[in-house]
Each structure stands twice: as structure tokens, then as C-alpha cells.
C-alpha positions in Angstrom: -12.9 6.0 -53.2 -9.8 5.9 -55.3 -7.8 9.0 -54.4 -4.4 7.3 -54.2 -1.7 8.3 -56.7 -1.5 5.9 -59.7 2.3 5.7 -59.2 2.0 4.6 -55.5 2.2 0.9 -54.8 -0.8 -0.3 -52.8 -0.9 -3.5 -50.8 -3.8 -5.4 -49.3 -4.2 -5.0 -45.6 -5.0 -8.7 -45.1 -2.8 -10.7 -47.6 -0.2 -8.0 -48.2 -0.2 -8.6 -52.0 0.2 -5.6 -54.3 -3.2 -4.3 -55.5 -3.7 -2.6 -58.8 -5.3 0.8 -58.6 -8.4 -0.2 -60.5 -9.1 -3.2 -58.2 -8.8 -1.7 -54.8 -11.5 -1.9 -52.1 -11.3 0.5 -49.2 -13.1 -0.5 -46.0 -12.7 1.1 -42.6 -9.7 3.0 -43.8 -7.8 -0.1 -45.0 -7.1 -1.3 -48.6 -8.2 -4.8 -49.6 -7.7 -6.7 -52.8 -11.0 -8.5 -52.6 -14.1 -9.1 -50.4 -12.5 -12.4 -49.2 -9.6 -10.5 -47.6 -12.0 -7.9 -46.1 -14.1 -10.7 -44.6 -11.0 -12.3 -43.2 -10.0 -9.1 -41.5 -13.6 -8.6 -40.2 -13.6 -12.1 -38.7 -10.2 -11.5 -37.1 -11.4 -8.3 -35.4 -14.6 -10.0 -34.2 -12.6 -12.8 -32.7 -10.3 -10.3 -31.0 -13.2 -8.4 -29.5 -14.7 -11.6 -28.1 -11.3 -12.6 -26.7 -10.9 -9.2 -25.0 -14.3 -9.4 -23.5 -13.4 -12.8 -22.1 -10.2 -11.4 -20.7 -12.0 -8.5 -19.1 -14.6 -10.9 -17.5 -11.8 -13.0 -16.0 -9.9 -10.0 -14.6 -13.0 -8.6 -13.1 -14.0 -11.9 -11.6 -10.6 -12.1 -9.8 -11.2 -8.7 -8.4 -14.7 -9.6 -7.3 -13.2 -12.6 -5.4 -10.8 -10.3 -3.6 -13.5 -7.7 -2.8 -15.7 -10.4 -1.3 -12.8 -11.6 0.8 -12.0 -8.1 2.1 -15.7 -7.3 2.5 -15.0 -4.4 0.1 -17.9 -2.7 -1.5 -16.3 0.6 -2.6 -15.1 -0.6 -6.1 -11.6 0.7 -5.2 -10.0 -1.5 -7.8 -12.2 -0.5 -10.7 -11.9 3.2 -9.8 -8.1 3.2 -9.7 -8.0 1.2 -12.9 -10.2 3.7 -14.8 -8.4 6.7 -13.3 -4.9 5.2 -14.2 -6.1 4.9 -17.7 -6.8 8.6 -17.9 -3.1 9.2 -17.1 -1.8 6.4 -19.4 -3.5 7.9 -22.4 -1.2 10.9 -22.2 1.8 8.7 -23.0 0.4 6.2 -25.5 -2.5 5.5 -27.8 -1.5 1.9 -28.3 -4.6 -0.1 -27.4 -2.7 -3.2 -26.2 -0.5 -1.1 -23.9 -3.6 0.7 -22.5 -5.3 -2.7 -21.8 -2.2 -4.0 -19.9 -2.1 -0.8 -17.8 -5.8 -1.1 -17.0 -5.6 -4.8 -16.1 -2.5 -4.2 -14.0 -4.2 -1.4 -12.0 -7.4 -3.5 -11.7 -5.5 -6.5 -10.3 -2.9 -4.6 -8.3 -4.0 -6.1 -5.0 -4.8 -9.6 -6.2 -1.9 -11.0 -4.1 -3.9 -10.2 -0.9 -6.0 -13.3 -1.7 -3.0 -15.3 -0.3 -2.8 -13.2 2.9 -4.3 -14.9 6.0 -7.6 -13.5 7.2 -6.1 -12.8 10.7 -3.8 -10.3 9.0 -5.9 -9.1 6.0 -9.0 -8.4 8.1 -7.3 -7.3 11.3 -8.8 -4.0 12.7 -5.9 -3.2 15.0 -2.3 -2.2 13.9 -0.2 -5.0 12.4 2.8 -6.3 14.3 6.2 -6.2 12.5 5.9 -9.8 11.6 2.4 -9.4 10.3 3.5 -6.3 8.3 6.2 -8.4 6.6 3.6 -10.9 5.5 1.3 -8.1 4.2 4.2 -6.6 2.3 4.6 -9.9 0.4 1.3 -9.3 -1.5 2.9 -7.8 -4.6 5.1 -10.8 -5.2 2.2 -13.2 -4.4 0.0 -11.3 -6.9 2.7 -11.6 -9.5 3.0 -15.3 -8.9 -0.8 -15.8 -9.1 -1.0 -14.3 -12.6 2.4 -15.3 -13.8 1.0 -18.1 -16.1 -1.8 -16.0 -17.6 -0.5 -15.1 -21.0 -2.6 -12.0 -21.6 -1.3 -10.4 -18.5 2.3 -10.4 -19.6 2.8 -6.6 -19.0 0.1 -6.2 -16.4 1.9 -8.5 -14.0 4.8 -6.1 -13.8 2.4 -3.4 -12.5 1.1 -5.9 -9.9 4.6 -6.7 -8.8 5.8 -3.0 -8.6 2.7 -1.1 -7.5 4.1 -0.5 -4.0 7.5 0.8 -5.2 8.4 4.4 -4.8 10.2 6.8 -7.2 12.8 7.4 -4.5 13.5 3.7 -4.0 12.0 3.5 -0.6 9.1 1.2 -1.6 8.8 -2.6 -1.8 9.3 -5.5 -2.7 12.5 -4.7 -4.6 13.3 -1.1 -3.6 13.2 -0.1 -7.3 13.6 3.6 -8.1 13.0 6.1 -11.0 12.5 4.6 -14.4 13.4 1.1 -13.2 9.8 1.0 -12.0 7.4 0.2 -14.9 5.6 3.3 -16.1 2.2 1.8 -15.5 3.1 1.3 -11.8 4.4 4.9 -11.6 1.1 6.2 -12.9 -0.9 3.9 -10.7 1.0 5.1 -7.6 -0.4 8.7 -8.1 -3.9 7.4 -8.6 -3.8 5.0 -5.7 -2.8 7.9 -3.4 -5.6 10.0 -4.8 -8.1 7.2 -4.1 -6.8 6.5 -0.7 -7.0 10.1 0.4 -10.4 11.0 -1.0 -12.3 7.9 0.1 -13.5 6.8 3.6 -11.6 4.3 5.6 -12.8 2.5 8.8 -10.5 4.8 10.9 -11.1 8.1 9.1 -13.3 10.1 6.7 -12.1 10.8 3.2 -10.5 14.1 2.5 -11.0 16.6 -0.4 -9.5 16.4 -3.9 -7.6 19.6 -3.0 -5.9 17.9 -0.1 -5.0 14.9 -2.2 -3.6 17.2 -4.9 -1.4 19.0 -2.5 -0.1 15.7 -1.1 0.7 14.4 -4.5 2.5 17.5 -5.7 4.4 17.7 -2.4 5.7 14.2 -3.0 6.7 14.7 -6.6 10.2 13.3 -7.1 10.0 11.4 -3.8 7.1 9.0 -3.6 5.9 9.8 -7.1 7.4 10.1 -10.6 7.4 13.9 -11.6 6.1 13.0 -15.1 3.2 11.1 -13.5 2.4 14.1 -11.3 2.4 16.4 -14.4 0.1 14.0 -16.1 -2.2 14.1 -13.1 -2.2 17.9 -13.1 -3.0 18.0 -16.8 -6.1 15.9 -16.2 -7.0 17.5 -12.9 -10.4 18.7 -14.0 -11.7 15.3 -15.2 -10.2 13.4 -12.3 -11.7 15.8 -9.8 -15.1 15.2 -11.4 -14.7 11.4 -11.4 -13.6 11.4 -7.8 -16.6 13.5 -6.7 -18.9 11.2 -8.6 -17.1 8.1 -7.2 -16.9 7.1 -10.9 -15.6 3.8 -12.2 -16.5 4.0 -15.9 -16.5 1.0 -18.3 -13.1 1.5 -19.9 -12.6 2.4 -23.6 -9.3 1.7 -25.3 -9.9 3.2 -28.7 
């Protein structure tokens, strides 16, 4: 496969050295100067895949710990992470960015691990004092993952997932584009999941009810661009909601 122009300078994908036209190797769409450079790239990609699998296992283990603490069996965190990824793909195809969005959505409530059982598991309405403690969970979550290097962008979603587009959220009262995009996308999906799934005090409502609520709050609770992204993927999200679907994520 040597369709490149003879006048075009070619460089090895691995070592970056210039490659003569007659010596090029093309593997997986990339140019290499020799088998050694190709094998180096292959080993790198294998290591990256193994690393990402380890990261995913760690993130899902943290979520499982929270689910066990809350006596949660509805896979809420995995659902909202998968659904948020559907929206995020409309804004980027960068694999690393998509992974950060997924992990941030998956771990959004991890700070609730630090909330006392008497508050976290309380069946009655929270007092004002208890509510203030509960509202600390985004900051607590951010602090929990702050020293985990691979969550460098995901932690911003964890911190900001309760913010509102109109600035009436918490913990910082951020508004508009001061809120990380991943958190703005997540807010729409979190509302969708909350409305369409059963709670101890009420039955879940229909997708249509959730859609109307999301559209009504565009520009207030929700980023209008995030709402438009939701509407653009309405069909697939409706199917996933009806199936209670939390797919294994794909980032490529």
C-alpha cells in the first residue's frame, strides 16, 4: 500500500523519523519505518488498554461500594453514565474526553460515602441542618478523588453535578458555561433518570413527562445546548430508558 505522492514527506508514527517512500510500512492506518517501531506502538496500545481496564474496574468498585451503602440495586450510576456519554458524543470524539465524562457521571455521588447513615438513609424529610450536610456531598466527592490522577477532569463533574445553568445550584452557585460541559450534560440525564425511575415515595413517570420537564427548564436548570443534544438523541435515549439499559461503554 504505497499510494502517497513521492514528493510528500512521510514520517514514522512511532519514532517520527522521515521515511523514504520505498521503505514505508502501513499498519492500522499509520506509517512506520520498520517492524520494530510498529511493535513499539502495538505494545503501547496494549498497555493503554490494560491501564484503562484497571481504571474502569476501580471506578466501578467505588460505585459498588456506594450502592451497597445506600442499599441501591437500580444501577442508577451506570445508567446515567452511559446516557451522558450519548450526549457527550455530539460535542467531541476525543476518546480521553469521553472517558472523563463517563467516569465523572459514574462517580457523581461518590461523596455520599462521607454522609452519615442517619442522614443518607433517612426515610423522612431532612431538617435544614441535615440538608446542609447532604449538600456537601459534591465537595466531599471531589476531595475523595482529588489525588487520583486519571480522574483529573472527571472530578470537576463530580464537584459541579448539582450546579444549575441559572446559578441556583450548589456548592458554588456557578452558572452558564462556568459549569463544566460534562456536568451540564449530566444534569439533563440525571433529571431524566430521576423522573423515569421508581423512588420509595413515588412511581417513575413516562419518558414524555421527563422530556416535557427538561424542555420546560431549558435555560433555567439546564443548558439549552444540552437540551438540544438530548432532543437530537431522543429516540435512542427513550429506548434505553424503557429497557433500563446500562450498556458497557465504548469510547471509539
